BALOBA-1460 file (C-alpha; in Angstrom, 3 decimals):
// residues 308
<rec num="1" residu="m" x="-88.548" y="-6.231" z="-55.145"/>
<rec num="2" residu="c" x="-90.766" y="-6.524" z="-52.803"/>
<rec num="3" residu="q" x="-88.331" y="-5.181" z="-49.552"/>
<rec num="4" residu="i" x="-87.194" y="-2.602" z="-52.399"/>
<rec num="5" residu="r" x="-90.973" y="-1.369" z="-52.610"/>
<rec num="6" residu="g" x="-91.395" y="-1.433" z="-48.739"/>
<rec num="7" residu="l" x="-88.773" y="1.469" z="-47.877"/>
<rec num="8" residu="k" x="-90.706" y="3.104" z="-50.382"/>
<rec num="9" residu="a" x="-88.606" y="3.346" z="-53.349"/>
<rec num="10" residu="d" x="-90.271" y="4.606" z="-56.049"/>
<rec num="11" residu="r" x="-87.797" y="3.564" z="-58.938"/>
<rec num="12" residu="v" x="-85.079" y="0.767" z="-59.904"/>
<rec num="13" residu="i" x="-82.051" y="0.801" z="-62.107"/>
<rec num="14" residu="f" x="-80.727" y="-3.008" z="-63.769"/>
<rec num="15" residu="t" x="-77.421" y="-2.423" z="-63.851"/>
<rec num="16" residu="g" x="-74.829" y="-5.549" z="-64.491"/>
<rec num="17" residu="g" x="-72.751" y="-6.974" z="-66.315"/>
<rec num="18" residu="e" x="-74.587" y="-6.262" z="-68.828"/>
<rec num="19" residu="p" x="-77.983" y="-7.321" z="-66.875"/>
<rec num="20" residu="t" x="-79.961" y="-8.637" z="-70.361"/>
<rec num="21" residu="l" x="-78.540" y="-12.245" z="-70.138"/>
<rec num="22" residu="k" x="-79.574" y="-12.190" z="-67.422"/>
<rec num="23" residu="p" x="-82.512" y="-15.712" z="-66.975"/>
<rec num="24" residu="g" x="-85.919" y="-14.497" z="-66.622"/>
<rec num="25" residu="f" x="-84.583" y="-10.974" z="-66.524"/>
<rec num="26" residu="d" x="-88.150" y="-10.334" z="-68.654"/>
<rec num="27" residu="q" x="-89.701" y="-11.908" z="-64.992"/>
<rec num="28" residu="m" x="-87.765" y="-9.285" z="-62.558"/>
<rec num="29" residu="l" x="-88.840" y="-6.142" z="-64.619"/>
<rec num="30" residu="m" x="-92.298" y="-7.422" z="-64.926"/>
<rec num="31" residu="g" x="-92.501" y="-7.437" z="-60.578"/>
<rec num="32" residu="a" x="-91.208" y="-3.760" z="-60.599"/>
<rec num="33" residu="l" x="-93.848" y="-3.154" z="-62.897"/>
<rec num="34" residu="k" x="-96.505" y="-4.915" z="-60.631"/>
<rec num="35" residu="l" x="-94.718" y="-3.274" z="-57.445"/>
<rec num="36" residu="g" x="-95.347" y="0.340" z="-58.983"/>
<rec num="37" residu="l" x="-91.691" y="0.840" z="-59.738"/>
<rec num="38" residu="r" x="-90.232" y="3.031" z="-62.198"/>
<rec num="39" residu="f" x="-86.928" y="1.568" z="-64.090"/>
<rec num="40" residu="g" x="-84.571" y="2.037" z="-66.029"/>
<rec num="41" residu="i" x="-82.008" y="-0.585" z="-67.501"/>
<rec num="42" residu="i" x="-78.189" y="0.081" z="-67.885"/>
<rec num="43" residu="t" x="-76.770" y="-1.943" z="-71.612"/>
<rec num="44" residu="n" x="-73.314" y="-2.041" z="-73.055"/>
<rec num="45" residu="g" x="-76.023" y="-2.257" z="-76.049"/>
<rec num="46" residu="l" x="-74.111" y="-5.789" z="-78.270"/>
<rec num="47" residu="v" x="-77.446" y="-8.131" z="-76.655"/>
<rec num="48" residu="f" x="-80.558" y="-6.494" z="-76.754"/>
<rec num="49" residu="p" x="-83.284" y="-9.540" z="-77.482"/>
<rec num="50" residu="d" x="-86.418" y="-8.092" z="-79.925"/>
<rec num="51" residu="e" x="-88.265" y="-9.270" z="-77.465"/>
<rec num="52" residu="l" x="-87.658" y="-6.472" z="-73.553"/>
<rec num="53" residu="i" x="-88.336" y="-4.236" z="-76.971"/>
<rec num="54" residu="d" x="-91.058" y="-5.568" z="-77.070"/>
<rec num="55" residu="l" x="-92.198" y="-5.270" z="-73.807"/>
<rec num="56" residu="l" x="-90.135" y="-1.914" z="-73.071"/>
<rec num="57" residu="r" x="-93.078" y="-0.838" z="-75.353"/>
<rec num="58" residu="v" x="-95.323" y="-2.305" z="-72.914"/>
<rec num="59" residu="c" x="-93.628" y="-1.464" z="-69.925"/>
<rec num="60" residu="r" x="-92.705" y="2.195" z="-70.561"/>
<rec num="61" residu="p" x="-89.298" y="2.106" z="-68.742"/>
<rec num="62" residu="f" x="-88.105" y="6.164" z="-67.639"/>
<rec num="63" residu="g" x="-84.944" y="5.645" z="-69.275"/>
<rec num="64" residu="i" x="-82.236" y="3.144" z="-71.510"/>
<rec num="65" residu="g" x="-78.695" y="3.624" z="-70.556"/>
<rec num="66" residu="v" x="-76.355" y="2.801" z="-73.657"/>
<rec num="67" residu="s" x="-73.875" y="3.111" z="-72.968"/>
<rec num="68" residu="l" x="-71.470" y="5.470" z="-75.743"/>
<rec num="69" residu="d" x="-67.816" y="6.148" z="-75.984"/>
<rec num="70" residu="g" x="-66.197" y="7.907" z="-78.905"/>
<rec num="71" residu="t" x="-65.423" y="7.834" z="-82.301"/>
<rec num="72" residu="a" x="-65.258" y="3.529" z="-83.397"/>
<rec num="73" residu="e" x="-61.973" y="3.415" z="-83.203"/>
<rec num="74" residu="h" x="-61.981" y="4.371" z="-79.175"/>
<rec num="75" residu="h" x="-64.778" y="3.354" z="-78.442"/>
<rec num="76" residu="n" x="-64.511" y="-0.192" z="-79.180"/>
<rec num="77" residu="h" x="-60.836" y="-0.241" z="-77.935"/>
<rec num="78" residu="i" x="-62.524" y="0.772" z="-74.183"/>
<rec num="79" residu="r" x="-64.709" y="-1.374" z="-74.432"/>
<rec num="80" residu="n" x="-62.736" y="-4.502" z="-75.811"/>
<rec num="81" residu="h" x="-64.528" y="-5.562" z="-78.659"/>
<rec num="82" residu="r" x="-65.136" y="-4.951" z="-82.232"/>
<rec num="83" residu="s" x="-67.814" y="-4.887" z="-82.716"/>
<rec num="84" residu="s" x="-69.658" y="-3.023" z="-80.017"/>
<rec num="85" residu="w" x="-70.163" y="0.168" z="-81.877"/>
<rec num="86" residu="l" x="-71.906" y="-0.660" z="-84.572"/>
<rec num="87" residu="a" x="-74.018" y="-3.519" z="-82.087"/>
<rec num="88" residu="s" x="-74.467" y="0.295" z="-79.581"/>
<rec num="89" residu="l" x="-75.350" y="2.256" z="-82.381"/>
<rec num="90" residu="a" x="-77.799" y="-0.203" z="-83.657"/>
<rec num="91" residu="t" x="-79.617" y="-1.123" z="-79.964"/>
<rec num="92" residu="i" x="-80.007" y="2.909" z="-79.871"/>
<rec num="93" residu="t" x="-82.031" y="2.973" z="-83.317"/>
<rec num="94" residu="r" x="-84.361" y="-0.129" z="-82.228"/>
<rec num="95" residu="l" x="-84.858" y="2.036" z="-79.346"/>
<rec num="96" residu="k" x="-85.427" y="4.602" z="-80.381"/>
<rec num="97" residu="e" x="-87.906" y="3.155" z="-83.146"/>
<rec num="98" residu="s" x="-89.772" y="2.075" z="-80.485"/>
<rec num="99" residu="g" x="-90.642" y="5.011" z="-77.962"/>
<rec num="100" residu="i" x="-88.965" y="4.509" z="-75.215"/>
<rec num="101" residu="s" x="-86.530" y="7.026" z="-74.436"/>
<rec num="102" residu="v" x="-82.835" y="6.502" z="-74.025"/>
<rec num="103" residu="v" x="-79.890" y="7.830" z="-72.289"/>
<rec num="104" residu="a" x="-76.633" y="7.928" z="-73.772"/>
<rec num="105" residu="l" x="-73.969" y="7.314" z="-71.078"/>
<rec num="106" residu="t" x="-70.524" y="8.298" z="-72.132"/>
<rec num="107" residu="t" x="-67.065" y="7.418" z="-70.145"/>
<rec num="108" residu="i" x="-64.086" y="10.079" z="-70.431"/>
<rec num="109" residu="t" x="-60.656" y="8.990" z="-70.903"/>
<rec num="110" residu="k" x="-57.270" y="10.585" z="-72.034"/>
<rec num="111" residu="v" x="-58.527" y="7.637" z="-75.142"/>
<rec num="112" residu="n" x="-61.632" y="9.760" z="-75.952"/>
<rec num="113" residu="w" x="-62.479" y="12.825" z="-74.238"/>
<rec num="114" residu="r" x="-61.590" y="15.126" z="-77.637"/>
<rec num="115" residu="d" x="-64.141" y="13.193" z="-79.485"/>
<rec num="116" residu="l" x="-67.180" y="15.176" z="-77.605"/>
<rec num="117" residu="r" x="-68.301" y="17.541" z="-80.727"/>
<rec num="118" residu="f" x="-68.383" y="14.079" z="-82.931"/>
<rec num="119" residu="l" x="-69.917" y="12.074" z="-80.226"/>
<rec num="120" residu="a" x="-72.824" y="14.878" z="-80.052"/>
<rec num="121" residu="g" x="-73.997" y="14.847" z="-82.751"/>
<rec num="122" residu="l" x="-74.072" y="11.665" z="-83.893"/>
<rec num="123" residu="l" x="-76.007" y="10.814" z="-80.150"/>
<rec num="124" residu="i" x="-78.684" y="14.219" z="-82.005"/>
<rec num="125" residu="d" x="-78.633" y="12.325" z="-84.941"/>
<rec num="126" residu="l" x="-80.304" y="9.008" z="-83.970"/>
<rec num="127" residu="g" x="-82.802" y="11.885" z="-81.122"/>
<rec num="128" residu="v" x="-81.687" y="10.570" z="-77.879"/>
<rec num="129" residu="d" x="-83.061" y="12.349" z="-75.459"/>
<rec num="130" residu="r" x="-80.123" y="12.939" z="-72.531"/>
<rec num="131" residu="w" x="-76.583" y="12.558" z="-72.779"/>
<rec num="132" residu="q" x="-74.351" y="11.883" z="-69.190"/>
<rec num="133" residu="i" x="-70.997" y="12.160" z="-69.459"/>
<rec num="134" residu="q" x="-69.025" y="10.706" z="-66.478"/>
<rec num="135" residu="l" x="-65.330" y="10.550" z="-66.212"/>
<rec num="136" residu="a" x="-63.604" y="6.920" z="-65.582"/>
<rec num="137" residu="v" x="-63.354" y="5.727" z="-62.049"/>
<rec num="138" residu="p" x="-59.452" y="3.860" z="-61.191"/>
<rec num="139" residu="m" x="-61.187" y="0.715" z="-60.052"/>
<rec num="140" residu="g" x="-61.818" y="-2.585" z="-62.156"/>
<rec num="141" residu="r" x="-59.901" y="-2.119" z="-64.780"/>
<rec num="142" residu="m" x="-59.881" y="1.074" z="-64.810"/>
<rec num="143" residu="d" x="-57.084" y="0.386" z="-61.804"/>
<rec num="144" residu="g" x="-54.186" y="-1.006" z="-64.125"/>
<rec num="145" residu="k" x="-54.345" y="2.011" z="-66.761"/>
<rec num="146" residu="r" x="-54.053" y="4.588" z="-64.935"/>
<rec num="147" residu="n" x="-52.373" y="6.280" z="-67.397"/>
<rec num="148" residu="e" x="-55.564" y="6.447" z="-69.333"/>
<rec num="149" residu="l" x="-57.458" y="8.421" z="-67.047"/>
<rec num="150" residu="l" x="-57.319" y="13.011" z="-66.964"/>
<rec num="151" residu="s" x="-55.405" y="15.306" z="-66.109"/>
<rec num="152" residu="h" x="-56.332" y="18.486" z="-64.421"/>
<rec num="153" residu="q" x="-55.243" y="20.177" z="-66.818"/>
<rec num="154" residu="q" x="-57.133" y="17.666" z="-68.804"/>
<rec num="155" residu="f" x="-60.304" y="18.199" z="-67.411"/>
<rec num="156" residu="s" x="-60.826" y="22.225" z="-67.043"/>
<rec num="157" residu="e" x="-60.388" y="22.130" z="-70.722"/>
<rec num="158" residu="f" x="-63.081" y="18.963" z="-70.853"/>
<rec num="159" residu="c" x="-65.666" y="20.995" z="-68.921"/>
<rec num="160" residu="r" x="-65.087" y="23.983" z="-71.428"/>
<rec num="161" residu="i" x="-66.404" y="21.760" z="-73.546"/>
<rec num="162" residu="i" x="-69.604" y="20.062" z="-72.119"/>
<rec num="163" residu="a" x="-70.299" y="23.786" z="-71.603"/>
<rec num="164" residu="d" x="-70.546" y="24.683" z="-74.797"/>
<rec num="165" residu="l" x="-72.107" y="21.830" z="-76.238"/>
<rec num="166" residu="r" x="-74.860" y="22.431" z="-73.063"/>
<rec num="167" residu="r" x="-75.661" y="25.713" z="-74.522"/>
<rec num="168" residu="d" x="-75.659" y="25.716" z="-78.518"/>
<rec num="169" residu="c" x="-77.170" y="22.213" z="-77.981"/>
<rec num="170" residu="q" x="-79.794" y="22.873" z="-75.985"/>
<rec num="171" residu="e" x="-82.813" y="22.805" z="-77.720"/>
<rec num="172" residu="k" x="-81.686" y="19.096" z="-79.539"/>
<rec num="173" residu="i" x="-80.023" y="16.818" z="-76.265"/>
<rec num="174" residu="d" x="-80.208" y="17.027" z="-72.733"/>
<rec num="175" residu="i" x="-76.442" y="16.730" z="-71.782"/>
<rec num="176" residu="l" x="-75.243" y="16.639" z="-68.208"/>
<rec num="177" residu="g" x="-72.302" y="15.533" z="-65.847"/>
<rec num="178" residu="a" x="-72.250" y="13.013" z="-63.905"/>
<rec num="179" residu="d" x="-72.047" y="13.527" z="-59.462"/>
<rec num="180" residu="c" x="-67.937" y="13.268" z="-60.665"/>
<rec num="181" residu="f" x="-68.041" y="16.796" z="-61.273"/>
<rec num="182" residu="g" x="-68.623" y="17.755" z="-57.992"/>
<rec num="183" residu="f" x="-70.576" y="21.142" z="-57.084"/>
<rec num="184" residu="d" x="-70.871" y="23.055" z="-59.822"/>
<rec num="185" residu="d" x="-73.953" y="25.993" z="-58.678"/>
<rec num="186" residu="l" x="-72.689" y="27.747" z="-62.429"/>
<rec num="187" residu="g" x="-74.622" y="25.231" z="-64.727"/>
<rec num="188" residu="l" x="-71.562" y="24.598" z="-66.448"/>
<rec num="189" residu="v" x="-72.206" y="20.111" z="-67.050"/>
<rec num="190" residu="k" x="-75.828" y="20.629" z="-64.650"/>
<rec num="191" residu="s" x="-78.818" y="22.209" z="-64.472"/>
<rec num="192" residu="d" x="-79.270" y="21.649" z="-61.279"/>
<rec num="193" residu="t" x="-76.975" y="22.355" z="-58.360"/>
<rec num="194" residu="w" x="-75.016" y="18.984" z="-56.207"/>
<rec num="195" residu="h" x="-75.351" y="18.614" z="-53.141"/>
<rec num="196" residu="g" x="-73.073" y="15.374" z="-52.483"/>
<rec num="197" residu="c" x="-73.056" y="11.814" z="-53.059"/>
<rec num="198" residu="s" x="-76.343" y="9.562" z="-52.155"/>
<rec num="199" residu="a" x="-74.747" y="6.261" z="-51.551"/>
<rec num="200" residu="g" x="-76.230" y="5.251" z="-48.604"/>
<rec num="201" residu="l" x="-79.228" y="8.334" z="-48.360"/>
<rec num="202" residu="h" x="-81.265" y="8.652" z="-50.837"/>
<rec num="203" residu="t" x="-80.096" y="5.177" z="-52.854"/>
<rec num="204" residu="l" x="-78.268" y="1.932" z="-52.838"/>
<rec num="205" residu="g" x="-76.177" y="-0.807" z="-54.614"/>
<rec num="206" residu="i" x="-77.742" y="-4.181" z="-54.393"/>
<rec num="207" residu="k" x="-75.034" y="-6.955" z="-55.969"/>
<rec num="208" residu="a" x="-76.527" y="-10.309" z="-57.604"/>
<rec num="209" residu="n" x="-74.958" y="-12.090" z="-54.880"/>
<rec num="210" residu="g" x="-77.039" y="-10.427" z="-52.036"/>
<rec num="211" residu="d" x="-74.815" y="-8.165" z="-50.647"/>
<rec num="212" residu="v" x="-76.233" y="-3.960" z="-50.611"/>
<rec num="213" residu="l" x="-73.621" y="-1.387" z="-50.375"/>
<rec num="214" residu="p" x="-74.302" y="1.917" z="-50.719"/>
<rec num="215" residu="c" x="-73.373" y="2.446" z="-54.285"/>
<rec num="216" residu="l" x="-72.265" y="-0.107" z="-56.590"/>
<rec num="217" residu="s" x="-69.096" y="1.866" z="-57.504"/>
<rec num="218" residu="l" x="-68.027" y="2.011" z="-53.852"/>
<rec num="219" residu="y" x="-67.547" y="-2.180" z="-54.865"/>
<rec num="220" residu="h" x="-65.385" y="-2.724" z="-52.403"/>
<rec num="221" residu="d" x="-65.731" y="-4.862" z="-49.540"/>
<rec num="222" residu="r" x="-64.949" y="-2.442" z="-46.518"/>
<rec num="223" residu="f" x="-68.783" y="-0.537" z="-47.785"/>
<rec num="224" residu="i" x="-70.590" y="-4.302" z="-47.583"/>
<rec num="225" residu="c" x="-73.430" y="-3.508" z="-45.167"/>
<rec num="226" residu="g" x="-74.925" y="-6.343" z="-44.840"/>
<rec num="227" residu="n" x="-76.304" y="-9.544" z="-47.093"/>
<rec num="228" residu="l" x="-80.146" y="-9.906" z="-48.137"/>
<rec num="229" residu="r" x="-79.260" y="-13.732" z="-47.766"/>
<rec num="230" residu="q" x="-78.445" y="-13.070" z="-43.609"/>
<rec num="231" residu="n" x="-80.879" y="-10.049" z="-43.123"/>
<rec num="232" residu="s" x="-84.541" y="-8.047" z="-44.512"/>
<rec num="233" residu="l" x="-82.899" y="-5.310" z="-46.757"/>
<rec num="234" residu="k" x="-84.946" y="-3.148" z="-43.932"/>
<rec num="235" residu="e" x="-82.151" y="-3.477" z="-40.895"/>
<rec num="236" residu="i" x="-79.430" y="-3.394" z="-43.418"/>
<rec num="237" residu="w" x="-80.953" y="0.158" z="-45.046"/>
<rec num="238" residu="e" x="-81.837" y="0.999" z="-41.070"/>
<rec num="239" residu="n" x="-79.312" y="-0.665" z="-38.596"/>
<rec num="240" residu="d" x="-75.519" y="-0.918" z="-40.529"/>
<rec num="241" residu="e" x="-72.767" y="1.655" z="-39.459"/>
<rec num="242" residu="r" x="-71.390" y="1.460" z="-42.823"/>
<rec num="243" residu="f" x="-73.154" y="3.627" z="-44.823"/>
<rec num="244" residu="d" x="-72.455" y="6.915" z="-41.350"/>
<rec num="245" residu="f" x="-69.289" y="8.294" z="-43.524"/>
<rec num="246" residu="n" x="-72.528" y="9.733" z="-45.754"/>
<rec num="247" residu="r" x="-75.099" y="9.802" z="-42.637"/>
<rec num="248" residu="h" x="-72.947" y="11.705" z="-40.109"/>
<rec num="249" residu="f" x="-71.011" y="13.331" z="-42.359"/>
<rec num="250" residu="d" x="-68.146" y="14.659" z="-39.878"/>
<rec num="251" residu="i" x="-66.503" y="18.128" z="-40.908"/>
<rec num="252" residu="g" x="-64.235" y="18.166" z="-38.992"/>
<rec num="253" residu="a" x="-63.105" y="14.542" z="-39.739"/>
<rec num="254" residu="i" x="-61.603" y="15.509" z="-43.010"/>
<rec num="255" residu="s" x="-57.299" y="16.177" z="-43.206"/>
<rec num="256" residu="q" x="-55.128" y="18.752" z="-44.459"/>
<rec num="257" residu="d" x="-54.174" y="17.026" z="-46.476"/>
<rec num="258" residu="s" x="-57.185" y="16.806" z="-48.566"/>
<rec num="259" residu="h" x="-58.130" y="18.324" z="-52.277"/>
<rec num="260" residu="c" x="-61.686" y="19.672" z="-50.434"/>
<rec num="261" residu="y" x="-59.622" y="20.998" z="-47.144"/>
<rec num="262" residu="g" x="-60.950" y="24.240" z="-46.224"/>
<rec num="263" residu="c" x="-63.576" y="24.110" z="-49.007"/>
<rec num="264" residu="s" x="-66.382" y="26.594" z="-48.624"/>
<rec num="265" residu="k" x="-69.277" y="24.216" z="-50.295"/>
<rec num="266" residu="l" x="-67.621" y="21.018" z="-47.574"/>
<rec num="267" residu="s" x="-70.655" y="20.993" z="-45.537"/>
<rec num="268" residu="d" x="-73.217" y="20.319" z="-48.868"/>
<rec num="269" residu="c" x="-71.271" y="18.686" z="-51.148"/>
<rec num="270" residu="r" x="-69.727" y="16.413" z="-48.339"/>
<rec num="271" residu="g" x="-65.840" y="16.310" z="-50.999"/>
<rec num="272" residu="g" x="-67.711" y="14.975" z="-53.905"/>
<rec num="273" residu="c" x="-68.047" y="11.575" z="-54.995"/>
<rec num="274" residu="s" x="-67.508" y="8.729" z="-53.111"/>
<rec num="275" residu="s" x="-65.730" y="5.673" z="-55.863"/>
<rec num="276" residu="m" x="-64.156" y="8.610" z="-56.929"/>
<rec num="277" residu="s" x="-62.137" y="10.003" z="-54.507"/>
<rec num="278" residu="f" x="-61.731" y="5.979" z="-53.111"/>
<rec num="279" residu="g" x="-60.690" y="4.971" z="-56.650"/>
<rec num="280" residu="y" x="-58.149" y="7.462" z="-56.449"/>
<rec num="281" residu="y" x="-56.997" y="7.180" z="-53.271"/>
<rec num="282" residu="g" x="-58.108" y="4.495" z="-51.053"/>
<rec num="283" residu="r" x="-60.483" y="6.941" z="-49.022"/>
<rec num="284" residu="l" x="-63.515" y="9.272" z="-48.060"/>
<rec num="285" residu="h" x="-64.114" y="12.693" z="-49.131"/>
<rec num="286" residu="s" x="-61.026" y="14.564" z="-51.234"/>
<rec num="287" residu="a" x="-62.282" y="14.704" z="-54.415"/>
<rec num="288" residu="p" x="-59.583" y="14.186" z="-57.140"/>
<rec num="289" residu="f" x="-61.976" y="16.174" z="-59.321"/>
<rec num="290" residu="c" x="-64.085" y="19.233" z="-58.465"/>
<rec num="291" residu="i" x="-65.198" y="21.661" z="-61.012"/>
<rec num="292" residu="y" x="-65.932" y="23.851" z="-58.017"/>
<rec num="293" residu="r" x="-62.142" y="24.259" z="-57.357"/>
<rec num="294" residu="d" x="-60.483" y="23.703" z="-60.546"/>
<rec num="295" residu="v" x="-62.823" y="24.972" z="-63.599"/>
<rec num="296" residu="s" x="-65.277" y="28.000" z="-61.252"/>
<rec num="297" residu="r" x="-62.969" y="29.294" z="-59.174"/>
<rec num="298" residu="p" x="-59.624" y="28.184" z="-60.263"/>
<rec num="299" residu="k" x="-56.741" y="28.369" z="-56.622"/>
<rec num="300" residu="s" x="-53.144" y="26.538" z="-56.402"/>
<rec num="301" residu="k" x="-53.725" y="22.656" z="-55.747"/>
<rec num="302" residu="k" x="-52.403" y="21.867" z="-52.381"/>
<rec num="303" residu="g" x="-53.523" y="18.281" z="-51.019"/>
<rec num="304" residu="e" x="-53.012" y="15.188" z="-52.080"/>
<rec num="305" residu="k" x="-51.130" y="14.753" z="-56.138"/>
<rec num="306" residu="d" x="-52.781" y="14.502" z="-58.945"/>
<rec num="307" residu="a" x="-52.460" y="10.510" z="-59.700"/>
<rec num="308" residu="a" x="-53.144" y="11.203" z="-63.407"/>
């Protein structure tokens, strides 16, 4: 934790796996607090002890992200746990009753993308502060379920639903799309202009075994930049060339069959979310979905085939 602060970081997010299951997790939170690090937690909501909520009342995290992926049927199917939906609702309720800021996290597939309007009403009733919506990436368990990923046609309709909800619910809940939506200069799914993947520029990920990655979503071995058991975080951050794909982005090296080739926003966006591009195609700088390309300014598709 001291090494993180040494890089002048101002915040840290504890995720997993499920971070609430880690022995000594409360001590990690107190350590972050003593170092002046603001922190957040991402949880599936299944296990969230009362003792942890008591601690959070004192530590005041900037937010607790709780996964909620649709109706009870769809959420439990996606999470592969028949009690997951009720547990998530109970955790959100307990956190809000304790005055703790809650961010609902919804991961979208073909299974649940039509649940957005239902979820909006539910989250408003629960008093959730912010709602982040993100696309499923074909990595991990989802790599074997590519048939459940959105098609481009569904993505376009889905973005319009988010835009409508942002307009209709703006005074009740803050709704935003994650980095996987790409460049959005019209503000359809985001409030601020996105300036590309932040992996290795403003963020990094540290795994439980000490491996350092530009982003925890880039968990393929080729992105391991070093290990804290062998080198300091400062040495890894300042010297490893595996950050170069973002730090020294070369627009001239983009392949002509990339979705992003020739885009006027490429120098700012750098080809969208790196984990999405690598998850779909095994390479970087080719966003499989982009609200700028596919929704705001629709045009004929070229390059890599729609993987969904």
